[in-house]
C-alpha positions in Angstrom: -13.7 -14.5 28.5 -12.3 -11.4 26.8 -13.6 -7.8 27.0 -12.7 -5.2 24.3 -13.2 -1.5 25.0 -12.8 0.9 22.1 -12.2 4.7 22.2 -11.2 7.5 19.9 -14.0 7.8 17.4 -15.5 11.1 16.4 -16.3 13.7 13.7 -13.5 14.9 11.5 -13.2 16.8 8.2 -11.9 15.1 5.1 -8.2 14.9 5.1 -8.0 14.8 8.9 -6.7 12.2 11.3 -8.0 10.1 14.2 -6.6 7.4 16.4 -8.7 4.5 17.6 -7.7 2.5 20.6 -8.9 -0.9 21.8 -8.0 -2.3 25.2 -8.4 -6.0 25.8 -8.8 -7.7 29.1 -9.3 -11.3 30.1 -7.7 -14.5 28.9 -5.4 -13.2 26.0 -2.6 -15.3 24.5 0.3 -14.6 22.3 -1.3 -16.3 19.3 -4.3 -14.1 19.3 -4.7 -11.8 16.3 -6.3 -8.4 16.9 -7.8 -6.0 14.4 -10.3 -3.5 13.2 -13.4 -3.9 11.1 -16.0 -1.4 10.0 -19.6 -1.3 9.0 -21.2 1.6 7.1 -25.0 2.0 6.9 -26.5 -0.5 4.6 -23.3 -2.3 4.0 -21.7 -5.5 5.4 -19.0 -5.4 8.0 -15.6 -5.4 6.4 -12.0 -5.8 7.4 -9.9 -2.7 7.8 -6.6 -4.0 9.3 -5.3 -6.9 11.5 -2.1 -7.4 13.4 -0.4 -10.4 14.9 1.2 -10.6 18.3 4.5 -10.2 16.5 3.4 -7.0 14.9 2.8 -8.2 11.3 -0.1 -6.2 9.8 -2.5 -6.6 6.9 -4.7 -3.9 5.4 -7.7 -3.6 3.2 -6.7 -2.1 -0.1 -8.9 0.9 0.5 -6.9 2.0 3.5 -3.3 1.1 2.5 -1.0 4.0 2.8 -3.4 6.0 4.9 -4.1 3.8 8.0 -1.6 2.1 10.3 -2.3 -0.6 12.8 -0.1 -1.1 15.9 -0.2 -3.1 19.0 1.2 -2.7 22.5 1.3 -6.2 23.9 2.2 -5.1 27.4 -1.0 -3.1 27.6 -3.1 -5.6 25.5 -4.0 -2.6 23.3 -4.3 -2.2 19.6 -4.4 1.1 17.8 -5.6 2.3 14.4 -3.9 5.5 13.2 -6.1 6.9 10.4 -4.7 9.7 8.2 -6.1 11.2 5.1 -9.6 10.4 6.1 -12.3 10.4 3.4 -16.1 10.6 3.6 -16.2 6.9 2.5 -14.4 6.0 5.7 -17.5 6.9 7.7 -18.6 3.9 9.6 -18.8 2.2 13.0 -15.4 0.7 13.7 -15.3 -2.5 15.7 -12.3 -4.0 17.5 -11.9 -7.7 17.0 -9.8 -10.4 18.7 -9.4 -13.8 17.2 -8.9 -16.1 20.2 -6.9 -19.0 19.0 -7.3 -21.2 22.0 -11.1 -20.8 22.1 -11.4 -20.7 18.3 -13.8 -17.8 18.4 -14.0 -14.1 17.8 -14.6 -11.4 20.3 -16.0 -8.0 19.4 -16.1 -4.6 20.9 -19.3 -2.5 20.9 -18.0 -0.2 18.2 -17.1 3.4 17.9 -18.5 5.8 15.3 -16.2 7.6 12.9 -17.8 10.3 10.7 -15.8 12.1 8.0 -17.4 15.3 6.6 -16.7 16.5 3.1 
């Protein structure tokens, strides 16, 4: 079992910055991919960014150049640094871990990010 605990959401003005954190505990292995997804009201959950254990990241086109994902393997923690926030970034952000050994996804409970114009 894996538990994911997110923190760092909040309300920010357009152009501002936030940093989300997600701490994982439990049976985590070096093959596991971690990342962030988001879901805005009335929309489907979408990928924001993912990162491998080795630090290779992939981003949605909508956040490239503004968001940076990073990972501290010693702390089993993944971060999402969000700069240049836009009102359209408003959503609940969910931490995700793809557990390779168990072939399943784990999800955090989500953290709200609201960007005012």
